[in-house]
C-alpha positions as CSV (number, residue, x, y, z in Angstrom):
1,M,122.1,104.4,88.0
2,I,121.0,101.5,90.4
3,R,119.6,101.9,93.8
4,Y,120.9,99.4,96.3
5,I,118.6,98.6,99.3
6,S,119.0,96.3,102.2
7,L,115.7,96.0,104.1
8,N,116.0,95.8,107.9
9,S,112.6,94.4,108.5
10,T,111.9,90.6,108.7
11,S,108.2,91.1,108.3
12,P,106.9,89.6,105.0
13,Y,104.0,92.0,104.9
14,H,106.4,94.9,105.0
15,N,108.9,93.4,102.6
16,L,106.4,92.5,99.9
17,A,104.8,95.9,100.2
18,A,108.2,97.5,99.8
19,E,108.7,95.5,96.6
20,E,105.3,96.6,95.3
21,Y,105.9,100.2,96.2
22,L,109.3,100.3,94.6
23,L,108.0,98.6,91.4
24,Q,104.9,100.6,90.9
25,Q,105.6,104.0,92.5
26,T,109.2,104.7,91.7
27,K,111.3,104.9,88.4
28,D,114.5,103.6,90.0
29,N,116.5,100.6,88.9
30,I,116.9,98.6,92.1
31,F,118.7,95.7,93.6
32,M,117.5,94.7,97.0
33,L,118.2,92.1,99.7
34,W,115.7,91.1,102.4
35,Q,114.7,88.3,104.8
36,N,111.4,87.0,106.0
37,D,111.1,85.2,109.4
38,N,108.9,82.1,109.7
39,T,106.8,82.7,106.6
40,I,105.1,80.9,103.8
41,V,104.8,82.9,100.6
42,I,102.1,81.9,98.2
43,G,102.3,82.4,94.5
44,R,100.0,84.9,93.0
45,H,97.7,82.3,91.3
46,Q,97.7,79.6,94.0
47,N,95.0,78.3,96.4
48,T,96.5,79.2,99.8
49,V,94.7,76.5,101.8
50,A,95.8,73.8,99.4
51,E,99.5,74.8,99.8
52,I,100.0,75.0,103.5
53,N,99.8,72.7,106.5
54,Q,97.3,74.8,108.5
55,E,97.8,72.9,111.7
56,Y,101.6,73.4,111.6
57,V,101.1,77.0,110.6
58,D,98.8,77.6,113.5
59,S,100.9,75.8,116.2
60,H,104.2,77.4,115.0
61,H,102.8,80.8,114.3
62,V,103.9,80.9,110.7
63,N,103.1,84.0,108.7
64,V,101.2,83.4,105.4
65,V,101.3,86.0,102.7
66,R,100.6,86.1,98.9
67,R,103.1,87.7,96.6
68,Q,102.5,89.5,93.3
69,T,104.4,87.1,91.2
70,G,103.4,83.6,90.0
71,G,105.1,80.3,90.7
72,G,104.9,78.1,93.7
73,A,104.7,78.3,97.5
74,V,108.0,78.6,99.5
75,F,108.8,78.7,103.2
76,H,111.1,81.5,104.4
77,D,113.0,81.5,107.7
78,I,115.8,83.7,108.7
79,G,118.3,81.3,107.1
80,N,116.9,82.2,103.7
81,L,118.0,85.3,101.8
82,N,115.7,87.0,99.2
83,F,116.8,89.2,96.4
84,S,114.9,91.5,94.1
85,F,115.9,93.1,90.7
86,I,113.5,95.9,89.7
87,Q,114.4,97.5,86.4
88,N,113.0,99.8,83.7
89,I,112.6,98.2,80.3
90,E,112.0,99.5,76.8
91,P,108.4,99.6,75.7
92,G,107.5,96.3,73.9
93,S,110.5,94.6,75.1
94,K,109.0,92.3,77.8
95,E,110.9,89.0,77.9
96,I,110.9,86.3,80.6
97,D,114.7,85.8,80.9
98,F,115.7,84.5,84.3
99,L,119.4,83.9,83.4
100,K,119.9,87.6,82.7
101,Y,119.2,88.4,86.3
102,L,120.6,85.2,87.9
103,Q,124.0,85.3,86.4
104,P,125.4,87.8,88.9
105,I,124.1,85.7,91.7
106,V,125.8,82.6,90.2
107,D,129.0,84.6,89.8
108,A,128.9,85.7,93.5
109,L,128.3,82.1,94.7
110,R,131.1,80.8,92.4
111,S,133.5,83.5,93.8
112,L,132.9,81.9,97.2
113,G,133.8,78.5,95.9
114,V,130.2,77.3,95.6
115,P,129.5,75.4,92.3
116,A,126.1,76.9,91.7
117,E,124.5,76.7,88.2
118,F,121.3,77.8,86.5
119,S,118.9,74.9,85.9
120,G,115.5,74.4,84.3
121,R,113.1,77.2,83.9
122,N,113.9,79.4,87.0
123,D,116.1,77.6,89.5
124,L,119.7,77.7,90.8
125,V,121.1,74.3,91.9
126,I,124.2,72.8,93.5
127,D,124.9,69.2,92.5
128,G,121.3,69.0,91.1
129,K,119.8,70.2,94.4
130,K,117.8,73.4,94.5
131,I,119.1,76.5,96.3
132,S,117.1,79.2,94.6
133,G,113.7,79.5,93.1
134,N,112.6,82.6,91.1
135,A,109.6,84.5,89.8
136,M,109.0,87.5,87.4
137,M,106.4,90.0,86.6
138,F,106.0,93.1,84.5
139,Y,104.3,96.3,85.5
140,E,104.0,98.9,82.8
141,N,107.5,99.4,81.4
142,R,109.2,97.8,84.5
143,V,110.1,94.4,85.5
144,L,110.4,92.6,88.9
145,E,112.6,89.5,89.2
146,H,113.1,88.1,92.6
147,G,114.3,84.8,94.2
148,T,115.2,82.9,97.3
149,L,118.7,81.8,98.4
150,L,118.6,78.8,100.8
151,F,121.6,79.5,103.0
152,S,121.0,77.9,106.4
153,S,117.3,77.2,106.5
154,Q,115.8,74.6,108.8
155,M,114.8,71.9,106.2
156,A,112.4,70.2,108.6
157,D,110.4,73.4,108.9
158,V,110.4,73.8,105.2
159,A,108.9,70.3,104.7
160,N,106.5,70.4,107.5
161,A,105.0,73.9,106.7
162,L,104.2,72.9,103.1
163,K,103.0,69.3,103.8
164,V,99.5,69.1,102.5
165,D,97.1,66.3,101.8
166,P,96.0,67.0,98.1
167,S,93.1,64.6,98.3
168,K,91.2,67.1,100.4
169,F,91.1,69.8,97.6
170,D,89.8,69.9,94.2
171,D,90.8,73.0,92.2
172,K,92.6,74.2,89.1
173,A,95.1,76.4,90.9
174,V,98.8,76.3,90.1
175,K,100.3,73.6,92.4
176,S,103.8,73.8,93.9
177,V,106.3,71.2,92.8
178,R,108.6,70.1,95.6
179,S,112.2,69.7,94.8
180,R,115.2,68.3,96.5
181,V,116.9,71.2,98.2
182,T,120.1,72.0,99.9
183,N,121.7,74.8,101.9
184,I,124.4,77.0,100.4
185,S,126.3,77.0,103.8
186,D,126.8,73.2,103.5
187,H,128.9,73.9,100.3
188,L,131.1,76.7,101.4
189,P,134.9,76.0,101.7
190,E,135.0,78.5,104.6
191,P,132.0,78.9,107.0
192,M,130.1,82.2,107.2
193,T,126.8,83.4,108.8
194,V,123.8,84.3,106.7
195,L,124.3,88.0,107.6
196,Q,127.9,87.8,106.4
197,F,126.7,86.2,103.2
198,K,124.2,89.0,102.8
199,D,126.9,91.6,103.1
200,Y,129.2,89.7,100.8
201,L,126.4,89.4,98.1
202,M,125.4,93.0,98.2
203,D,129.1,94.1,98.1
204,F,129.8,91.8,95.2
205,I,126.8,93.0,93.1
206,M,127.7,96.8,93.9
207,K,131.2,96.3,92.8
208,Q,130.1,94.8,89.5
209,N,128.4,98.1,88.8
210,Q,131.1,100.3,90.4
211,M,128.8,101.5,93.1
212,T,129.5,102.1,96.8
213,E,126.4,103.6,98.3
214,L,123.8,101.4,100.1
215,Q,120.4,102.9,100.9
216,N,117.6,102.4,103.2
217,L,113.9,103.4,102.5
218,T,113.3,107.0,103.4
219,D,111.0,107.9,106.2
220,E,108.3,108.9,103.7
221,E,108.8,105.6,101.8
222,E,108.5,103.7,105.1
223,T,105.1,105.4,105.8
224,I,103.8,104.5,102.4
225,V,105.0,100.9,102.7
226,N,103.6,100.3,106.2
227,H,100.2,101.6,105.0
228,L,100.3,99.3,102.0
229,A,101.3,96.4,104.2
230,Q,98.4,97.0,106.6
231,Q,95.8,97.7,103.8
232,K,96.8,94.7,101.6
233,Y,99.5,92.2,102.6
234,E,98.3,91.7,106.2
235,T,94.7,91.1,105.1
236,W,92.8,87.8,104.9
237,E,91.2,89.1,101.7
238,W,94.5,89.2,99.9
239,N,96.2,86.1,101.4
240,Y,93.2,83.8,101.4
241,G,90.3,85.5,99.7
242,N,92.2,85.8,96.5
243,S,92.6,82.1,96.1
244,P,90.9,80.6,93.0
245,N,87.6,78.8,93.4
246,Y,87.9,75.3,94.8
247,S,86.1,72.5,96.6
248,T,87.3,70.9,99.8
249,N,86.2,67.9,101.9
250,N,86.9,66.4,105.3
251,K,85.5,63.8,107.7
252,I,85.6,63.0,111.4
253,R,84.2,60.4,113.8
254,T,82.6,61.5,117.1
255,K,80.6,59.9,119.8
256,G,77.5,60.9,117.7
257,G,78.7,59.1,114.6
258,S,80.6,59.9,111.4
259,I,80.3,63.3,109.7
260,Q,81.6,64.2,106.2
261,M,81.7,67.7,105.0
262,T,82.1,69.1,101.5
263,A,82.3,72.7,100.6
264,D,82.6,74.9,97.5
265,I,84.6,78.1,98.1
266,R,84.7,81.1,95.8
267,K,87.1,84.0,96.5
268,G,87.5,82.7,100.1
269,I,83.7,82.7,100.7
270,I,81.6,79.6,101.4
271,Q,79.2,79.3,98.4
272,D,77.8,75.9,99.3
273,I,78.4,73.3,102.1
274,R,76.9,69.9,102.7
275,F,77.1,67.3,105.6
276,Y,76.7,63.6,105.3
277,G,77.0,60.7,107.8
278,D,75.4,58.4,110.2
279,F,74.9,61.2,112.9
280,F,71.5,62.1,114.5
281,S,70.0,65.6,114.5
282,E,67.2,67.3,116.6
283,D,66.9,70.0,114.0
284,D,67.2,70.1,110.2
285,V,70.9,70.4,109.3
286,Q,69.9,72.8,106.4
287,N,69.2,75.4,109.1
288,F,72.9,75.1,110.1
289,V,74.1,75.2,106.5
290,N,72.1,78.5,105.9
291,Q,74.1,80.1,108.8
292,L,77.5,79.2,107.1
293,V,76.8,80.1,103.4
294,G,78.2,83.4,102.6
295,M,80.8,83.4,105.4
296,P,84.5,83.8,104.8
297,F,86.2,80.3,104.9
298,S,88.4,81.4,107.9
299,K,89.0,79.3,111.0
300,Q,88.7,82.5,113.1
301,E,85.3,83.4,111.6
302,L,84.0,79.9,111.8
303,Q,85.0,79.6,115.4
304,K,83.1,82.8,116.2
305,K,80.0,81.5,114.3
306,L,80.1,78.2,116.1
307,A,80.2,80.0,119.4
308,E,76.8,81.4,118.6
309,I,75.2,78.1,117.7
310,D,74.0,75.0,119.7
311,V,75.7,72.6,117.4
312,K,74.3,69.5,119.3
313,R,70.9,70.4,117.9
314,Y,72.3,69.5,114.4
315,F,75.0,66.9,115.4
316,N,74.2,64.8,118.4
317,N,77.1,64.1,120.8
318,T,79.4,66.4,118.8
319,T,81.4,69.2,120.4
320,K,82.0,72.7,118.9
321,E,85.7,71.8,119.0
322,E,85.1,68.6,116.9
323,L,82.9,70.6,114.4
324,L,85.6,73.2,114.0
325,E,88.2,70.6,113.2
326,L,85.9,69.3,110.5
327,L,85.0,72.7,109.1
328,A,88.4,74.3,109.3
329,I,90.4,71.9,107.2
330,G,93.1,74.0,105.5
331,C,91.6,77.4,106.5
């Protein structure tokens, strides 16, 4: 028996919480479709700040959330459709087999006249261009396989949200590999909207299993999922603090001279930070450093801390705004 679910929410925090709940707290076999609006989803083992264009994220109010599974960072907008397979497996039968789950998706696309095919380790492509990236994880005797389907995404947003200068970060986290991508809608013989595509895909998968009933989460499940979203997926600790250890650097030029900053970050907390340059100081810069060590490497927290400090004592002719620009690289 398979439970078919179409999530109505476009909140990434809610939707990833729903996945975790359904994987870990139910015994149902599930196929689920869902959409996130204006979101970067970070892989489980990635360094968040090294994957996102923080300036673009801030100015365009992009959600940033970490998922349970590995793999690379992806940008979701409302033109992207996500699918999840959650299934029970026999004890000792864990096997990373993406094609097993992706074949029905390929069949659905081909039934629409779209020449999709499985490629590489975990992708679906059309004419060599990626339309779907996938990830998988196991929990006890259950497996989650989920993926994206680029249907009518804004490709400029995808590129800009994930455009990062790698020279500013030194870490051993898993890095995303950018691929040539295309939208499914550009390859359809007959036009359709993303919502029509969503309905078609769900109907196709259900018919393959001779099922007709589509479900929503129950009220009780919604309560559990919303609580999990608030306690985990919406938090800085999960989305940024869970990043692997890394070092970062940045430099600026102000009226007071040039300032270079290097910092070591562990679990999202500033462990060490140093300033170099030809600037002048009234007070020992180490006193400034001492106030930053132990803080979350978060733009919001750094902004609050700078509001409490007379920064010109440490960096002559430098404003708090300039110093925040220096400190908040990628955070």
